[in-house]
C-alpha positions in Angstrom: 1.1 40.9 -65.1 -0.3 37.8 -66.5 -3.8 38.4 -65.0 -3.7 41.9 -66.7 -2.7 40.3 -70.0 -5.6 37.8 -69.7 -8.2 40.6 -68.9 -6.8 42.5 -71.8 -7.3 39.5 -74.2 -10.7 38.9 -72.7 -11.6 42.5 -73.5 -10.3 42.2 -77.1 -12.1 38.9 -77.7 -15.3 40.2 -76.2 -15.3 43.0 -78.6 -14.0 41.0 -81.6 -16.8 38.5 -81.2 -19.5 41.0 -80.1 -21.5 40.2 -83.3 -20.7 36.5 -83.4 -21.6 33.8 -81.0 -18.8 31.5 -79.8 -19.9 27.8 -80.0 -18.7 24.8 -78.2 -17.8 22.8 -81.3 -16.1 25.4 -83.2 -14.1 27.4 -80.5 -14.1 25.4 -77.3 -14.0 21.6 -78.1 -10.6 22.0 -79.6 -9.2 23.5 -76.4 -10.9 20.9 -74.2 -9.7 18.0 -76.5 -6.2 19.2 -76.4 -5.8 19.9 -72.7 -8.5 18.2 -70.7 -9.9 14.9 -72.0 -6.6 13.1 -71.5 -7.6 13.1 -67.8 -11.3 13.8 -68.0 -12.5 10.7 -69.7 -14.1 7.4 -68.5 -11.5 5.5 -66.6 -9.2 8.6 -66.6 -7.6 10.2 -63.5 -10.0 13.2 -63.6 -13.2 12.9 -61.4 -15.6 13.4 -64.3 -15.7 13.2 -68.0 -15.5 16.3 -70.3 -15.8 14.5 -73.7 -19.2 15.7 -74.8 -20.9 19.0 -75.0 -23.3 18.0 -72.3 -20.6 17.2 -70.0 -18.8 20.4 -70.4 -21.9 22.7 -70.6 -23.3 21.5 -67.2 -19.9 22.5 -65.6 -19.2 25.3 -67.8 -19.0 28.0 -65.1 -16.7 25.6 -63.1 -14.5 25.1 -66.0 -14.3 28.8 -66.7 -13.3 29.5 -63.0 -10.6 26.8 -62.7 -9.0 27.7 -66.0 -9.0 31.5 -65.3 -7.0 30.9 -62.1 -4.9 28.4 -63.8 -5.8 25.6 -61.4 -6.6 23.5 -64.4 -5.1 22.0 -66.4 -2.5 21.1 -63.6 1.1 21.1 -64.6 3.4 22.1 -61.6 6.7 21.8 -63.4 8.5 25.1 -64.5 8.6 25.0 -68.2 11.3 27.7 -68.4 13.7 25.2 -66.7 12.9 22.2 -69.0 10.3 21.3 -71.6 8.2 18.1 -71.6 6.4 16.1 -74.3 3.3 15.8 -72.0 3.1 19.5 -71.0 -0.4 20.8 -70.4 -1.5 24.5 -70.2 -3.8 27.0 -71.7 -2.7 30.2 -73.4 -4.2 33.6 -72.3 -6.2 33.6 -75.4 -7.7 30.2 -74.8 -8.6 31.2 -71.3 -10.3 34.3 -72.6 -12.2 32.3 -75.2 -13.7 30.0 -72.5 -14.7 33.0 -70.3 -16.4 34.7 -73.4 -18.1 31.4 -74.4 -19.5 31.0 -70.9 -20.6 34.6 -70.8 -22.5 34.2 -74.0 -24.5 31.3 -72.6 -22.3 28.2 -73.5 -23.8 27.8 -76.9 -23.4 24.2 -78.5 -23.3 25.1 -82.2 -22.9 22.8 -85.1 -21.0 19.5 -84.4 -17.6 19.2 -86.0 -15.1 16.5 -86.2 -12.2 17.1 -83.8 -9.1 14.9 -83.4 -8.2 14.6 -79.7 -4.8 14.9 -78.5 -4.4 12.6 -75.4 -1.7 14.5 -73.5 -1.7 11.9 -70.8 -0.7 9.2 -73.1 2.0 10.7 -75.2 2.2 9.2 -78.7 -0.3 6.4 -78.4 -3.8 6.3 -79.9 -6.0 6.5 -76.9 -8.5 3.9 -78.0 -5.8 1.2 -78.4 -6.6 -1.9 -76.3 -3.9 -3.2 -73.9 -2.2 -6.4 -74.9 -2.2 -7.7 -71.4 -4.3 -6.9 -68.4 -3.0 -8.2 -65.1 -5.4 -7.9 -62.0 -4.7 -8.5 -58.4 -5.4 -12.2 -58.0 -8.0 -11.4 -55.2 -9.9 -8.3 -54.1 -8.3 -6.9 -50.9 -10.5 -5.5 -48.1 -9.3 -2.4 -46.6 -10.3 -2.6 -42.8 -12.5 0.2 -41.2 -9.7 0.8 -38.6 -8.7 4.3 -39.9 -5.1 3.0 -40.1 -3.0 3.1 -43.3 -2.4 -0.3 -44.9 0.7 -1.3 -46.7 0.4 -4.6 -48.6 2.4 -6.8 -51.1 0.5 -8.7 -53.9 1.9 -11.5 -56.2 0.6 -11.3 -59.8 1.5 -14.1 -62.2 1.9 -12.9 -65.8 1.6 -16.2 -67.5 4.0 -15.0 -70.1 5.7 -17.8 -72.0 8.1 -15.6 -73.8 9.8 -12.3 -73.4 7.8 -9.2 -74.3 8.8 -5.7 -75.0 6.6 -3.1 -73.4 6.2 0.5 -74.8 3.5 1.7 -72.5 2.4 0.9 -69.0 -0.8 1.9 -67.2 -2.0 1.4 -63.6 -5.7 1.5 -62.9 -6.7 1.9 -59.1 -9.6 -0.4 -58.4 -10.8 2.0 -55.7 -9.6 5.5 -55.9 -11.1 6.3 -52.5 -8.4 4.3 -50.7 -5.5 3.6 -53.2 -2.8 6.0 -52.1 0.0 4.9 -54.4 1.4 1.8 -55.8 4.8 0.4 -57.0 5.2 -2.4 -59.6 8.2 -4.6 -59.6 9.2 -7.6 -61.7 10.4 -10.9 -60.2 11.9 -13.7 -62.2 12.9 -16.0 -59.2 9.5 -17.8 -59.0 9.9 -17.7 -55.2 7.6 -14.8 -54.3 4.2 -16.3 -54.3 4.2 -16.2 -50.4 4.2 -12.4 -50.6 0.4 -12.3 -51.6 -1.3 -10.1 -49.3 1.6 -9.7 -46.8 1.7 -6.6 -44.5 4.7 -4.3 -45.1 5.5 -4.7 -41.3 5.4 -8.5 -41.4 8.7 -9.9 -40.0 8.5 -12.6 -42.7 9.0 -9.9 -45.2 12.7 -9.9 -44.5 13.2 -13.3 -46.2 11.6 -12.2 -49.4 13.7 -8.9 -49.5 16.8 -11.1 -49.7 15.7 -12.1 -53.2 16.7 -9.5 -55.7 14.1 -8.1 -58.1 14.6 -8.3 -61.9 13.3 -4.8 -62.1 12.9 -2.8 -58.9 10.8 -0.2 -60.7 8.6 -1.1 -63.6 6.2 1.6 -62.9 4.9 3.7 -60.0 1.5 5.3 -59.6 0.9 8.3 -57.5 -2.0 10.8 -57.3 -2.1 12.6 -60.6 0.1 10.3 -62.5 -1.1 8.5 -65.6 0.3 6.1 -68.2 4.0 6.1 -69.4 4.6 5.9 -73.1 8.2 5.3 -74.2 9.6 6.7 -77.4 10.0 4.7 -80.6 12.8 2.2 -80.6 12.9 1.8 -76.8 10.9 -0.3 -74.4 10.9 -2.2 -71.0 11.6 -5.9 -71.2 9.5 -8.4 -69.2 11.0 -11.8 -69.4 9.0 -15.1 -69.9 7.7 -16.7 -66.6 8.1 -13.3 -64.8 5.7 -12.3 -62.1 4.7 -8.8 -61.0 5.0 -7.8 -57.3 2.6 -5.0 -56.5 3.3 -2.8 -53.3 0.2 -1.0 -52.4 -0.3 1.8 -50.0 -4.0 2.1 -48.9 -5.3 5.5 -47.2 -7.0 5.1 -43.8 -10.6 4.3 -44.1 -13.5 4.5 -41.5 -15.5 2.0 -43.6 -14.7 -1.4 -45.2 -13.4 -0.8 -48.7 -12.4 -3.3 -51.4 -9.8 -2.9 -54.1 -8.7 -4.9 -57.0 -6.3 -2.8 -59.0 -4.7 -3.7 -62.4 -1.8 -3.1 -64.6 -2.1 -2.8 -68.3 0.7 -3.5 -70.6 1.1 -2.4 -74.2 3.5 -4.3 -76.3 5.6 -2.4 -78.8 4.7 -2.6 -82.4 8.2 -1.4 -83.7 11.7 -2.8 -83.5 13.4 -2.2 -80.2 16.9 -1.0 -80.3 17.5 -0.2 -76.5 16.0 -1.4 -73.2 14.7 1.2 -70.8 16.3 1.2 -67.4 15.3 2.8 -64.1 17.5 5.2 -62.0 16.3 5.6 -58.4 17.3 8.2 -55.9 15.7 7.8 -52.4 16.5 8.7 -48.8 19.8 6.6 -48.9 21.1 9.2 -51.3 20.5 12.2 -49.0 23.7 14.0 -48.3 22.7 15.9 -45.2 21.0 13.2 -43.0 19.2 12.6 -40.8 16.0 13.1 -42.7 14.2 14.7 -39.9 11.9 17.7 -40.1 11.4 19.3 -36.6 8.1 20.6 -35.4 7.5 24.2 -36.4 10.5 24.4 -38.7 11.2 24.4 -42.4 14.0 22.3 -43.8 15.8 21.5 -47.1 17.4 18.2 -47.9 19.8 17.3 -50.9 20.4 14.1 -52.8 23.4 13.0 -54.9 24.1 10.1 -57.1 27.1 9.6 -59.3 29.4 10.1 -61.0 27.7 8.0 -63.7 29.7 5.3 -65.3 28.1 5.7 -68.8 26.5 8.1 -71.2 22.8 7.9 -70.8 19.8 9.5 -72.4 17.0 10.4 -69.8 13.5 9.8 -70.9 11.5 11.1 -67.9 11.5 12.0 -64.3 9.0 11.2 -61.4 9.7 13.1 -58.3 7.8 12.2 -55.0 7.2 14.0 -51.7 4.2 14.1 -49.3 2.2 16.9 -47.8 5.0 18.9 -46.2 6.8 19.3 -49.5 7.0 22.7 -50.9 9.7 22.8 -53.7 11.6 20.2 -55.7 14.5 20.6 -58.1 16.8 18.1 -59.8 19.6 18.5 -62.3 22.8 17.0 -63.4 26.2 18.6 -63.3 28.5 17.3 -66.2 32.2 16.7 -66.0 32.6 20.0 -68.0 30.5 21.9 -65.6 27.4 22.1 -67.7 23.9 21.8 -66.4 21.5 19.0 -67.4 18.1 20.3 -66.2 15.5 17.6 -65.3 12.8 19.3 -63.1 11.9 22.4 -61.1 8.7 22.6 -59.1 8.2 25.9 -57.1 4.8 24.9 -55.6 4.7 21.2 -54.9 1.1 19.7 -55.0 0.8 16.2 -53.7 -2.4 15.7 -55.6 -0.8 16.4 -58.9 2.4 14.2 -59.1 3.3 12.9 -62.6 5.9 11.2 -64.8 7.4 14.3 -66.8 8.6 13.0 -70.1 11.2 15.4 -71.6 10.4 17.0 -74.9 13.7 15.8 -76.1 15.8 13.0 -74.6 18.3 14.6 -72.3 21.9 13.6 -72.7 23.6 12.8 -69.4 27.3 12.1 -70.1 29.5 9.8 -68.3 31.0 11.4 -65.1 27.8 13.5 -64.5 26.6 13.8 -60.8 22.9 13.9 -60.5 21.6 16.2 -57.8 18.2 16.9 -56.1 17.0 19.4 -53.6 13.7 19.6 -51.8 12.3 22.0 -49.2 9.7 21.1 -46.6 7.4 23.2 -44.3 6.5 21.7 -41.0 5.0 24.7 -39.5 1.4 25.2 -38.6 1.1 27.9 -41.2 1.3 25.0 -43.8 -2.3 24.3 -44.3 -1.6 20.8 -45.6 0.3 19.8 -42.5 -1.4 16.6 -41.2 -0.5 17.4 -37.6 -2.1 20.2 -35.5 0.0 21.0 -33.5 3.0 20.3 -35.6 5.2 17.4 -34.6 8.6 16.0 -35.7 8.3 14.2 -39.0 10.9 11.6 -40.4 11.1 9.4 -43.4 8.3 6.8 -43.9 5.8 5.4 -46.3 2.8 6.7 -44.2 1.0 9.9 -45.5 1.8 11.6 -42.2 5.6 10.8 -42.7 7.6 12.3 -45.4 9.6 11.1 -48.4 12.1 12.4 -50.8 12.5 10.2 -53.9 12.7 10.4 -57.7 13.0 7.9 -60.6 14.5 8.6 -64.0 13.7 6.4 -66.9 16.8 6.2 -69.3 18.5 4.3 -72.1 22.1 4.2 -73.0 23.1 7.1 -75.1 23.3 7.2 -78.9 24.7 10.0 -81.0 21.8 12.5 -81.8 19.7 11.6 -78.8 19.7 15.2 -77.5 18.1 16.3 -80.7 15.5 13.6 -80.7 12.0 14.7 -79.9 9.8 12.3 -77.9 6.5 11.3 -79.6 3.9 14.0 -79.3 1.4 12.9 -82.0 -1.1 10.0 -81.9 0.0 7.1 -84.0 
């Protein structure tokens, strides 16, 4: 049905523009700027830049193909279930325009001034410089053993006063081996000994007895980008805090080095509420054990609540590995109403992201938050890391599985449910 509509539009546009050449600057650049350059820019999560005519033209046939089949721009979430401020996606007409432009020879045309919408960084001018850049103290060498590495790193902030952070960005130092990361905040001043510590080191247990001031400041997974909080809310990082970085490195057959960094952007506006993190993980699974038998499919469910206060949800970040197939999360209110969060019918490990709701989602006191995820551990699953299939349980390794999600939220205020999150550059 959709393909037929696209072909019909392509036929219509082809005939409508039969006497007029489509040009990059007039017809294509606005589409690329709105949907692509947020990721495809220097330092972005895309593998190459699409900011100039030359960059797009040399890949024009590739761009036409991946947009026609809707592989790009990636946005796995079901937009009929919930809408998001950082949605990406081309209309049938935009896809047809790209097809016709390429068919006509990818003509450049006369340069025009186009205001880019950086959809990966909702609401913030994309050229703004970070207020604080925090790098790993030392470069870490990933060994050539072909074994996954899990390491903790201690990063002093040098902060002498509290700061309110409206945006957070993680830049992998070496995308070949950085699998994912989690950033936490410590205020105890007793975590320096974690530097470089392996996740399986017995000494780790002593540090785990010290509670974190923030168990989840930010998390980076493949496909994720910066988080931008709405006006009036921010994450607080206290003076003399230190960041704890938990890094997962992919197996490597060659020595690789990494020195990743965290970028913080301070709020420029008054802060009314502090952002908190609500985390659901394997301990919230209601049908344990979390074990997916070889050559079987399985579904698991998580539950948290009832909530003790009214909250307004800002975003959600779900997480699974290669056996994941579908993910859905929602809240059931005391009145029996549904608070929809996320529905992904075709999980893609390479495109995980923090989905920022188009409007703040009211989640009233007494709500139970639920999640359900389906996994395929059969050999028909082409992404199954094991051939033949074997039993898979919970674990941080890529070949293990996870079921986790993080919701950023603030205490509810009247009218939040009608409040749009920022969608235009400041």
